[in-house]
C-alpha positions in Angstrom: -66.8 56.6 68.2 -65.7 52.7 68.3 -67.6 52.0 65.1 -65.8 54.9 63.3 -62.5 53.2 64.3 -63.3 49.5 63.2 -64.4 51.2 60.0 -61.4 52.8 59.5 -59.0 49.9 59.9 -61.1 47.6 57.7 -60.6 50.3 55.3 -56.9 50.5 55.6 -56.8 46.9 55.4 -58.5 46.6 52.2 -55.9 49.8 50.9 -52.9 47.7 52.1 -54.3 44.4 50.4 -55.2 46.4 47.1 -51.6 47.9 47.2 -50.3 44.3 47.3 -52.0 43.0 44.4 -50.7 45.8 42.0 -47.2 45.2 43.6 -47.1 42.1 42.2 -48.8 42.4 39.0 -46.1 45.0 38.6 -43.2 42.3 39.6 -44.6 39.7 37.5 -44.7 42.0 34.3 -41.3 43.0 35.2 -39.8 39.5 35.6 -41.9 38.3 32.2 -40.1 41.4 30.5 -36.6 39.9 31.8 -37.4 36.6 30.9 -38.4 37.8 26.9 -35.5 39.7 27.0 -32.9 36.9 28.6 -34.2 34.2 25.6 -33.9 37.0 22.6 -30.4 37.2 23.9 -29.8 33.4 24.2 -30.7 32.9 20.7 -29.0 35.9 19.3 -25.9 34.2 21.1 -26.3 30.7 19.5 -27.2 32.3 16.0 -23.4 34.1 16.5 -21.7 30.7 17.8 -23.6 28.3 15.1 -20.8 27.2 11.9 -21.6 28.9 8.5 -22.5 25.7 7.0 -25.5 25.3 8.9 -27.1 28.1 7.5 -26.4 26.8 4.0 -23.0 28.8 3.4 -19.7 27.0 2.2 -17.8 26.1 5.0 -14.5 27.5 5.1 -12.9 24.1 6.0 -14.6 22.5 2.8 -12.0 20.6 1.0 -10.5 22.0 -2.5 -11.4 20.1 -5.6 -9.1 17.3 -6.5 -6.5 18.6 -9.3 -6.9 17.7 -12.7 -5.2 14.2 -13.3 -4.7 14.8 -16.7 -3.4 18.5 -16.4 -1.1 16.6 -14.2 -0.1 13.6 -16.5 0.4 16.5 -19.5 2.8 18.2 -16.9 4.6 14.8 -16.7 5.1 14.4 -20.2 6.6 18.2 -21.0 9.9 17.7 -23.2 12.9 17.7 -21.4 15.4 20.7 -22.3 19.4 20.8 -22.2 21.3 24.1 -22.5 24.0 24.1 -25.1 26.6 26.5 -25.2 29.0 26.8 -28.4 32.4 27.9 -26.9 33.8 28.2 -23.4 32.0 32.0 -23.4 29.0 31.3 -25.4 25.4 32.3 -25.1 22.8 29.5 -23.8 20.8 28.0 -26.3 18.0 25.3 -25.5 18.1 22.0 -26.7 15.0 20.4 -27.1 14.5 17.2 -26.5 12.1 14.4 -28.0 10.4 11.8 -26.1 12.7 8.4 -26.4 15.1 6.4 -24.8 18.1 8.1 -26.6 17.3 11.7 -25.7 16.3 10.5 -21.8 20.1 8.6 -21.6 21.7 11.8 -22.8 20.2 13.9 -20.5 20.4 11.3 -17.8 24.2 11.4 -18.2 24.5 15.1 -18.8 22.6 15.1 -15.3 25.9 13.5 -13.8 28.4 16.0 -15.3 28.0 18.7 -18.0 29.9 17.4 -21.2 32.8 19.9 -22.9 33.4 18.0 -26.0 35.8 19.1 -29.3 33.6 19.7 -32.5 34.2 18.4 -35.7 32.9 18.8 -39.6 32.8 16.3 -42.2 34.7 18.5 -44.2 34.4 17.0 -48.3 31.1 15.1 -47.7 28.1 16.5 -49.0 26.2 19.2 -47.1 29.1 19.3 -44.8 29.0 23.3 -44.5 25.8 22.9 -42.7 26.2 19.9 -40.2 28.8 19.1 -37.0 29.3 16.2 -35.0 30.0 15.9 -31.2 31.6 12.6 -30.1 30.6 11.5 -26.5 33.3 9.5 -24.4 32.8 5.7 -24.9 31.7 5.1 -21.0 28.4 6.5 -21.6 26.2 3.9 -22.8 23.2 5.3 -25.0 20.8 3.2 -26.4 19.4 3.9 -29.9 16.7 3.2 -32.5 18.2 4.5 -35.9 15.7 5.4 -38.8 16.5 5.9 -42.5 16.5 9.9 -42.5 17.2 12.1 -46.1 16.2 15.4 -45.0 17.2 17.6 -42.2 15.8 20.4 -41.1 17.9 23.5 -39.6 18.7 22.9 -35.7 17.8 19.5 -35.4 19.6 17.0 -33.4 20.3 13.3 -34.0 22.6 10.8 -32.0 24.8 8.4 -34.2 26.1 5.2 -33.4 28.6 4.7 -31.7 28.7 7.6 -28.8 28.0 10.6 -31.8 25.4 13.9 -31.6 24.9 15.1 -35.1 24.0 18.4 -35.3 22.2 20.0 -38.7 22.3 23.8 -37.7 21.4 24.8 -41.7 19.1 22.1 -44.1 20.4 19.5 -45.3 19.9 16.4 -47.8 22.2 13.5 -46.1 20.7 9.9 -45.9 21.9 8.8 -42.7 20.9 6.3 -39.9 20.1 8.5 -37.1 18.1 8.3 -33.8 16.1 12.0 -33.6 16.9 13.4 -30.0 15.7 17.1 -30.1 16.3 20.4 -32.1 17.1 23.7 -31.5 14.7 26.9 -32.3 16.2 28.1 -35.9 16.6 31.8 -35.4 19.5 34.0 -36.7 21.3 34.2 -33.1 21.6 30.0 -33.3 22.9 30.3 -36.3 25.8 33.2 -35.6 27.0 31.2 -32.5 27.5 28.0 -34.4 29.3 30.1 -37.2 31.0 31.9 -35.0 32.4 29.3 -32.3 36.0 30.5 -32.4 38.4 27.7 -32.5 39.9 27.0 -29.3 43.7 28.2 -28.6 46.0 25.6 -28.1 43.9 23.1 -29.1 43.2 23.4 -32.9 39.3 22.5 -32.2 35.9 24.1 -31.6 34.4 23.6 -28.4 31.0 22.7 -27.3 29.2 22.6 -23.9 25.9 20.6 -22.7 24.8 21.2 -19.5 21.7 20.3 -17.6 21.0 23.9 -16.7 22.0 27.5 -17.0 
């Protein structure tokens, strides 16, 4: 009876040990799986927080290419313009200015105050019917670099000393010492505006208005 009891106790202890060993292995396996999953999750999170440029992609903070200096210089040298109206209620026409000191001075003066000038013509002179002039007040200093002009295209504008702007609204053949200032687009509307400009009531002259903008 005693022998049977000892054998029973020994068998029970062996069973407990075996169960403990299997339980420990299962725990290690489970912990190993959790560790692997945790490592994968951390790696995934690290990828999400990695800046794009670390993977060869262009960063959104990368600098844009510098502007082309040649394009900027070309834009800076574009010809200036003035707005001209023939008559107080006339339509605006663009006077395209040449790049010279005379045109620059005229534009600068007009920029400080619009000009409203009487119109005169060279009646009795050859080609007087295709040209007119406007006298600028003497308080404005305007440099000039005259050259001998023998033929004038319709729409061209010149400066004549002292302080006179000459417009050819038709083709002309007039020899004179003029400084080129600019030109109007030679259109039917331009011709009509110049020729149909009414005489200002109570003054006896036609009027031209020159401004830096509309």
